[in-house]
Structure formats: C-alpha cells, structure tokens
C-alpha positions as CSV (number, residue, x, y, z in Angstrom):
1,M,-55.1,-12.1,10.6
2,T,-52.7,-10.4,8.3
3,A,-53.4,-7.0,9.9
4,L,-52.8,-8.5,13.3
5,M,-49.4,-10.0,12.3
6,D,-48.4,-6.8,10.7
7,F,-49.3,-4.8,13.8
8,I,-47.3,-7.2,16.0
9,S,-44.3,-7.1,13.7
10,T,-44.2,-3.3,13.5
11,R,-44.9,-2.7,17.2
12,R,-42.9,-5.5,18.7
13,F,-40.6,-3.2,20.7
14,Q,-43.5,-1.2,22.0
15,L,-45.3,-4.4,22.9
16,A,-42.2,-5.7,24.7
17,T,-41.8,-2.5,26.7
18,D,-45.5,-2.3,27.6
19,S,-45.5,-5.9,28.6
20,W,-42.5,-5.4,30.9
21,Q,-44.1,-2.4,32.5
22,H,-47.3,-4.3,33.0
23,I,-45.6,-7.2,34.7
24,S,-43.3,-4.9,36.7
25,A,-46.1,-2.7,38.1
26,T,-48.2,-5.8,39.0
27,V,-45.4,-7.5,40.8
28,Q,-44.4,-4.4,42.7
29,A,-48.0,-3.7,43.8
30,V,-48.5,-7.2,44.9
31,L,-45.3,-7.3,46.9
32,I,-46.2,-4.1,48.7
33,A,-49.8,-5.4,49.3
34,T,-48.3,-8.7,50.6
35,L,-46.1,-6.9,53.2
36,L,-48.9,-4.6,54.3
37,S,-51.5,-7.5,54.5
38,V,-49.2,-9.9,56.3
39,A,-48.2,-7.3,58.8
40,L,-51.8,-6.3,59.4
41,G,-53.0,-9.9,59.5
42,V,-50.4,-10.7,62.2
43,A,-51.5,-7.7,64.2
44,V,-55.2,-8.5,64.2
45,Y,-55.7,-12.2,63.7
46,R,-56.0,-13.0,67.4
47,S,-58.8,-10.5,67.8
48,R,-62.2,-11.3,66.4
49,S,-63.2,-7.7,66.3
50,G,-59.8,-6.6,64.8
51,S,-60.0,-9.3,62.1
52,A,-63.6,-8.3,61.3
53,I,-62.8,-4.6,61.1
54,A,-59.6,-5.1,59.0
55,T,-61.4,-7.5,56.6
56,G,-64.4,-5.3,56.4
57,L,-62.4,-2.2,55.5
58,A,-60.5,-4.1,52.8
59,T,-63.8,-5.6,51.4
60,T,-65.4,-2.1,51.3
61,A,-62.4,-0.8,49.3
62,L,-62.7,-3.7,46.9
63,T,-66.4,-2.8,46.1
64,V,-65.4,0.6,44.8
65,P,-65.3,0.5,41.0
66,S,-61.7,0.9,39.6
67,F,-62.7,3.9,37.5
68,A,-64.3,5.6,40.5
69,L,-61.2,5.0,42.7
70,L,-58.9,6.3,40.0
71,G,-61.2,9.3,39.6
72,L,-60.8,10.0,43.3
73,L,-57.1,9.5,43.3
74,I,-56.2,11.6,40.3
75,P,-57.1,15.0,41.8
76,V,-54.9,14.1,44.8
77,L,-52.0,12.2,43.3
78,G,-52.2,13.4,39.7
79,L,-51.7,11.2,36.6
80,G,-49.2,8.4,36.0
81,V,-47.6,5.8,38.2
82,L,-48.5,7.0,41.7
83,P,-52.3,6.8,41.4
84,T,-52.0,3.6,39.4
85,M,-49.8,1.9,42.0
86,T,-52.0,3.2,44.9
87,A,-55.1,1.7,43.3
88,L,-53.4,-1.6,42.6
89,V,-52.2,-2.0,46.2
90,I,-55.6,-1.1,47.6
91,Y,-57.3,-3.8,45.5
92,A,-54.6,-6.4,46.1
93,V,-54.7,-6.1,49.9
94,L,-58.1,-7.9,50.5
95,P,-57.4,-11.4,49.2
96,I,-54.0,-11.5,50.9
97,L,-55.2,-10.0,54.1
98,R,-58.2,-12.4,54.3
99,N,-56.1,-15.4,53.6
100,T,-53.4,-14.4,56.0
101,I,-56.0,-14.1,58.8
102,V,-57.5,-17.5,57.8
103,G,-54.2,-19.2,57.6
104,L,-52.9,-17.9,60.9
105,D,-56.1,-18.7,62.6
106,A,-56.0,-22.3,61.3
107,V,-52.6,-23.0,62.9
108,P,-53.2,-25.7,65.6
109,A,-53.0,-24.3,69.1
110,A,-51.2,-27.5,70.2
111,T,-48.4,-26.7,67.7
112,V,-48.0,-23.2,69.0
113,D,-48.0,-24.4,72.6
114,A,-45.4,-27.1,71.7
115,A,-43.1,-24.4,70.1
116,R,-43.4,-22.2,73.2
117,G,-42.7,-25.2,75.4
118,V,-39.3,-25.7,73.8
119,G,-38.4,-22.1,74.6
120,M,-39.3,-20.2,71.4
121,S,-40.1,-16.5,71.8
122,R,-43.3,-15.0,70.5
123,I,-41.5,-13.7,67.5
124,G,-39.8,-17.0,67.0
125,V,-43.1,-18.9,67.1
126,L,-44.6,-16.5,64.6
127,G,-41.6,-16.6,62.2
128,R,-40.7,-20.2,62.4
129,V,-44.1,-21.9,63.0
130,E,-47.2,-19.8,62.4
131,I,-46.2,-18.0,59.2
132,P,-44.7,-21.1,57.5
133,L,-47.9,-23.1,58.3
134,A,-50.1,-20.2,57.1
135,W,-48.0,-19.7,53.9
136,P,-50.1,-21.9,51.6
137,S,-53.2,-19.8,52.4
138,I,-51.2,-16.6,52.0
139,L,-49.8,-17.7,48.7
140,A,-53.3,-18.5,47.5
141,G,-54.3,-14.9,48.3
142,I,-51.2,-13.6,46.4
143,R,-52.2,-15.6,43.4
144,I,-55.7,-14.1,43.4
145,S,-54.4,-10.6,43.9
146,T,-51.9,-11.0,41.1
147,Q,-54.5,-12.1,38.6
148,M,-56.9,-9.3,39.7
149,S,-54.1,-6.7,39.5
150,M,-53.2,-7.7,35.9
151,G,-56.8,-6.8,34.8
152,I,-57.1,-3.6,36.9
153,L,-53.8,-2.3,35.6
154,A,-55.3,-2.3,32.1
155,I,-58.1,0.0,33.3
156,A,-55.5,2.2,35.0
157,A,-54.4,3.5,31.6
158,Y,-57.3,5.9,32.3
159,A,-54.9,7.5,34.8
160,K,-52.0,7.4,32.3
161,G,-50.6,4.4,34.1
162,P,-48.0,2.1,32.6
163,G,-48.7,-1.2,30.8
164,L,-50.7,-2.7,28.0
165,G,-53.9,-0.9,28.9
166,N,-52.7,2.1,26.9
167,L,-53.0,0.1,23.8
168,I,-56.6,-0.9,24.6
169,F,-57.6,2.7,25.3
170,A,-55.8,3.8,22.1
171,A,-57.8,1.2,20.2
172,L,-61.0,2.4,21.6
173,S,-60.3,5.9,20.5
174,R,-59.7,4.6,16.9
175,V,-62.8,2.3,16.6
176,G,-63.5,2.0,12.9
177,T,-59.9,2.2,11.8
178,P,-57.9,-0.8,10.5
179,T,-55.6,-0.7,13.5
180,A,-58.2,-0.6,16.2
181,L,-59.0,-4.4,16.4
182,P,-55.3,-5.6,16.2
183,M,-54.3,-3.1,18.9
184,A,-57.1,-4.2,21.3
185,L,-56.8,-7.9,20.5
186,T,-53.0,-8.0,20.9
187,A,-53.0,-6.1,24.2
188,T,-55.8,-8.3,25.6
189,V,-54.1,-11.6,24.6
190,L,-50.8,-10.4,26.0
191,I,-52.4,-9.5,29.4
192,V,-54.0,-13.0,29.6
193,V,-50.8,-14.7,28.6
194,L,-48.7,-12.7,31.1
195,A,-51.2,-13.4,33.8
196,L,-50.9,-17.1,33.2
197,V,-47.1,-16.9,33.2
198,L,-47.1,-15.1,36.6
199,D,-49.6,-17.6,38.0
200,A,-47.4,-20.5,36.8
201,L,-44.4,-18.9,38.5
202,L,-46.4,-18.6,41.8
203,V,-47.4,-22.2,41.5
204,L,-43.8,-23.2,41.1
205,L,-42.9,-21.0,44.1
206,G,-45.6,-22.8,46.1
207,R,-44.2,-26.2,45.2
208,L,-40.7,-25.2,46.3
209,T,-41.6,-23.4,49.5
210,I,-44.6,-25.4,50.8
211,R,-42.8,-28.7,50.3
212,G,-39.9,-27.3,52.3
213,N,-42.3,-26.4,55.1
214,Q,-43.9,-29.8,55.4
C-alpha cells in the first residue's frame, strides 16, 4: 500500500494527463461513432436487407480481436492517435447502430402518420418525432460503446495510443520490479473509475433529455 501511495504521489501529474487523454479519446471516438451510426441507421432502418447488412458488417468488425485490428491498421496508418481512434470508432459503431435501428423501427407507425397528417415533411418527422422517440435506445447504445471503448483504449497502447494503457504496458515490461504492480493497479483502477464517471454523466444526460421528450 505504501508503494502504491508513493507511486500516485510522485506520478500524479502524469496520471492526470493520461486520464484526460483517455477520457478525451474515448469521448471523441464515441461522438464520431454516434454520428456515423445514426446516419447509417436512418438510411437503412426501413429496409430489412439494408438493416441486416449494416448490422452484419458492424458485428463482423466487432469479432476481430483488438490486437489483430491494431496490427492491421499500423502498417497503413502508422503508430499513435490515428490507428487508435480508427479502431475505437470501428468497435463503437455496432452497439449504437444496432440500437438506432431498433429504436427507429419501434416508433409507432400511427405516430408517424399523425405527424405527416399535420403537414410535417419527411425530415421534420425524422428530426422531431422519430429520432426523439428512438433516443432512449440510441443512448443505451452510446453507453455500451463508451464502456467498451474505455477498455479497448487501454489495449491501444500497443499502437502507441494515448491514455492510461501506456502505464499498463510499461508495468508489464517491468514485471518483478517494485513499481510494476503499483503502475498496473493504478492505471486499471483509474480506467474503471473514469468509465463509471462517464456512464453516470450519460445517465444524467438521459434523465434530462428523455424526460423532455416525453
């Protein structure tokens, strides 16, 4: 315990920087994945074949191990932020895309017909009726993707990506030394805590926005 506290005390600035980078990269990746997923979901949700193809492709991408995907991206994109963000976005797309399609498909046809009956355009119905009603489902997908991305980003240190994963990899390279366990334990606990904080913020966002849509 003393070694752990000493490590945190002497590395607090590095820990703060790595924590910020971890959160920032995760949030940016999930935002990009949300925009892509919602746009794709809107484009295909009315088509059974289109929905199946889009979901199938995203599911296939999710089955690729993160180490393997990073290994494929590094020769093309190099090391650092670009392959890391690309991998995070790819993995974050599936839960959001799937929930977007499910949420839009669950909007009652009578509600859509009523909106059209009062003169709303197709875009108006989508933006003012369908997306708001599908938002709880979309947000659930965003929460899943956020939690998943926090863990995958730790592995992305293999590609020299930002965040707390670098501490874990550094600890693995120093197994047997006094600093190895404090480094790995601190980084792991911080990732879990930050993931819980982000999820709490998304829960709060849901309470504020979903209540307003009801």
